[in-house]
N, C-alpha and C positions, 0 to 999 in steps of 0.2 A: 542448542542453536548458537552459532557464531555469527557475528555481524562485523562488517567493516564498511568504511565509507571513503569515497573520494569526491573532491570538488571538481566539476567539469565546467568549462566556459562555453556557452552557446550564445544564443541571443540574450539569455539570462543566465545566471549562475544556477547550475543544477547540482544538487547533492545526489550522488549515486550511492544508495544504501544496498549493499550486497548481503544476502542472507544465505547461510549454509546450514542446512538441517531441516527437520520437520517444523512447520509453523502450526502449532497446536496449543492446547491448554496449558502445556508446561512452560511456554516461552512468549505467548503472545504479548503479555504485559511488558516484557523486556523489549520486544520490537517496538511497541508504542513508546515506551521511554527512550529508545534509541532515536526515533524519529523526533520526539519532543526535544531531546538534546540538541539535535540539528536545528530544529525550529528556534529554540532559544538562542542559538549562535547565529541567527540570521537567515537560515535556509528557507525559502519560500517555494521552492520547486524540488521535488524529490522523485527520482527514478528509483523504483524498487526492483532490484535484480533478483529474480526468482530462479535463476538458472540451476542453482543447487538446492532447491527446495523440492524434494520428491513428494511430500504429502502436506496437505492444508485441511485442517478441520474447521468447524463453524468458528472456533475462537480465532483462527486466522482471518476469517471474513470480518470479525468484530474489529481486528487490528487494522485492516485496510480501511474500513469505514472510520475509525478513530483518527487515523492519520489524515484522511481526506478532509474530515471535519476540521481538524486542527489547521490544516493548510488553508481553508476557507475563512479562518478566523472564528469558527464556531467552537463551542464547547462539546467535546466528544461525549457520547453517552457513557455512563459509568459501566465498565465492563463487569463489575461485580453484581450489576442489576439483571444479569441473565437475559430473559426474553426481551426486555425493554431495549437492550443493546441490539439484538437482532432485528427488532422492529424499527430502530434507527436506520438500519441498512435498507430496509423496505421503503422507508420515506425518502431516502437519498436516491433510490432508483427511480422514483417519480420525477425527479429534478433533471436538470441539464447535465451532460457529461462533466466529469471532474477535469479541470485544467491544470492543477498544480501537482497532481500525483499520476504518475504513469507507470506502467509495469513492463519489465523485460524478461523475455524468455521463460514464461512459466512452463514447467514440465507437463506432460500429458494429464496426469492425474489432477494437478492444481489447474490446469486450463479446463478440465471437465467440470471441476468444482465452480470455477468462476462463471462457465456457461450455465450450469444448472441453476445458480442463484440469481443470474441476471447481471453479474457484474461486468461482463464483456461489453455491455452497452453503456455503462457507466464510467469505466476505466479504460483509457486507450492502452492497447497492448502492442509491444513491439518485439521484433526478433533481431534487430540490428541496433547496437549502441548508438552509432552516429545518427541514424534516422530518429532514434528516440529523443536524443539531445536537441536535435533540430526542431523537433515538435513542440518544444516548450516556447 
């Protein structure tokens, strides 16, 4: 997994975190750490560009939930706790949609995973960068 980021100015500053490669158990903690690094540097709105992510496992779902929790100011579930991290996703789905994390261009398989687990009602998804930035 490779990651890069750019800072974009909309109504608020938005960190665009672009991922390249599968988002799975081999790299999800690196993705969380990358988002935390942006958060520690002051980023409070993140657009996660999934254009080049052909596959996402349940570990990727945990990464998305962890980043969303961090941006809300909550402590993310410990990903090492297995099922409890996935249950944190379930609890989040019962709340209101996430305002500080949005997704850009999920590939078909990733989009299907998001649909299957119910994250499409929790995370806003965009296909256009400018529209996504304006939505923050």
